N, C-alpha and C positions, 0 to 999 in steps of 0.2 A: 503493501500499499504507498503509495507517495503524497503527500499533499505537499502545494504548494502556495504561498503568498499570493491574496487574492490583492492586497494592500499594506499600507505603513501610515501609519500613526506618528503625526508630527504634535506633541507637546512642547513644554518648557523646562521640562526635566532631562540634561545632559546625563545626569548620574541616579543613580536608584535609591542613594540617601536623599527622605525628606518626602516621596512619592506616598501618598495616603493608603493604609493599606489597605483599603475595599475602594471600592467605585461609589460615587454618591455621596462620600462624605464631604467631598468640597464641593460644592453645585459651582461655583464661580469658578472654578476651573477649565478651562476653553480649550480644545484641542481640534486638526482638521486630519481625516481619513483621507488619503489620496489613492486611487486605486492604481491596479499596475495594469500597462498598456491593454491586457486578452480584455479587458472588464470595464473600459472606458465608455461604458456603454448608456448611455440616459433610461432605458428601456428596462434597466434590469434593477432599476429602483423606482419602477411607475409605482405609484400606490405607498409607498415608504413613509413619505411624506405624511398621511394619514397617522402615525406612531407617534407619542411622544418620546419613547424610550426605545432601543435597539439594546439586542443582545451583541458584544463583541468574543469572539473565539480568536485567542490568540496565543502568540508563541513566546516562551519564556525564553529569548534568544540570550540573555546575557546572564541564562543561570546550566545551560548544557552542559553536564557533566554524564562520565561514564557510569552506568551500573545505578542505583535506587538503595533505597533505606527503607523497610516495612514500618519506620516511626522516623517522626522530626520532632524538633523542640519549638513551640510556638511561640514568637519575640511577644507577645502581649501574656502570656506565664512566665515570662521572668526568662525564659531561654537554658530553662533547667528540668523543666517538665515536658515528657516525652506525652504526642499522640498518636496514635496512628497516621500514616500520610493521607489514605482516604479521607480520617476525618478533617484533615486541614487543608487548606488552601497553596499550602507550599509550593514552591517554584521544583521544587525538588522531587517531581512524581517520575515514573514510567517514560510516560509520554508529557513532554514539559508544555502542556496546553493550559491557559488562563482565560479565564471565563467575567465578563464584567457587564455591567449595565448601567447605560451611560444615558443622559439624556438629549434625542436629536434637538438641536436647536435650528438645523436649514437643510438645504441641498442647491447647491450652485454649481450651476456648467461654468467650468474655466474653457477656455479656448484652447490650451494648450493640452490639459490635465483630465478632459472632461469631469465627471460627476466628482465632487469633492463636497464630505460632508463635515459640516460642521457640530461637534458634538460638547456635552456638560459635564463634570463630574469624572474624567477618566482619570483610572491608577496606573497608568503605563508610562515608560519610558519614551522620549523621544527617538525614531526609527522603529519600536514595533511592529513586526509581520503579523499582518491580521488575518488569520485564516476565514473566519466568515462572519456575516453579520445578519443577522435575524430580526427579525420584529418583537418588541414586549406584547404578552400578552395578558393583557390584562385578567381575563376571568382562571386561564389556565397558570399561570408563574406569580400569582398573588397569594398566597395562604395565610391568611389572617392567626389559624392556630396554630402555623408555625411553632415550636421551640428552638432556642438558639443553643443545644449546649455548654460546653463551655465556655465560648463566648460571651454569654449573659451573665458570665463571673468577673470581667473585666470591662466594664462602661463606664466607670468612674477616671476619663485620662484624661480629658480634656484639661488644658490650661490655659490661664489670661497672659495676653501677649501687651506687650509695652516695646512698641516701637518709637526709640525718640525721634523729635520732628527732623532733627540734622540730617538722619540715615533713613526717613521716609520719603523725604523729598527727592532723593534718588531712583526711590521706585516708580516706574511710571502708573500713571491714573489708574492706568483699565487692569493692573496685575498688580495692586494695593490688597484691596480685598481677597483674590486669591493667595498670598503672601500670610494674611491674616489667621484664612483657614487651616492652611499646613501647619503655619507653625501652633493651631491651637488644637492640634492633634498631637503634638507632642513626638516629635519625629524619632528623637532618640531611641536606641536600645531599652527595652523594658525594666533591665537589669542593671543601667547603668542609674545615680543618683548623686554624683558629686557634683556639687551646686559650685564648684568654683571649673569644674570642665569647661572649656569653650566648644561648640560643635558646629562645625559649617556643611553650607549647603550650598548647592548652586541651582537656581532657578531666573529662568528669562532674561541670559545675562546678566545674570547678580551673581555674586558671591554674597551669603548672608550669614555672621556669624551672630553665635548668641549663648545663652547658658539657662540654666533652669533649677532656682530653689522653689524647693514646695510645689505650689502650684501655678508661680511666677515664672516667665517664661520673659525676659529679658535681651533683645536686640543689642548687641555691643560692636556691631561694626555692618557695612553693607559698602562693597564697593561693588561698579560695574566689572567686567571681567576682561575690556579693553581698557580698566589700568591698573591693569596685575600685570605685572612683570613678569 
């Protein structure tokens, strides 16, 4: 069986650190999906604009490795507790396939690229290969009676975010809400609790540094990538 990408997604995340741990957590994040030449056919998307959300099946292209393990350590459980790989969304799976539900903002026809999908709430790194696109079906895909397993034990991880005005000025206005959203999810590994440690993430052409004490995240520096030698 051979599977080939039908598209690639373009996001503001050149690296994995800082990407929301699940899709939909930061709805202000926007991204564009550009189809491969073979699939640049508007007819293939006829009717998709009638749906508010879509499913993306994608390849964990930066997590490939030989072999697999039947258990993994979910980050939100502190990195020390093991769960079965099929009970998690770990990228280290027998087949490195991810699943994300995103909000469809629009479909436009580009003169050179054909159909381009704009989506919100994606949890993918820039350049991630997309394997398939499917509509989200409200009646079949939404189960209000569902239970959340071990994920329901760790819901209180959001932090307050303080970005001093002199650093916020560096951030383009249309990226500020998304940056606040990303940082409020506390990007640190769950087992990191050193209030003096400075973390850095890359987002939208910016290098963002911060530290966290208790439930307070404070940005200590923001620089444009072009300013970093």
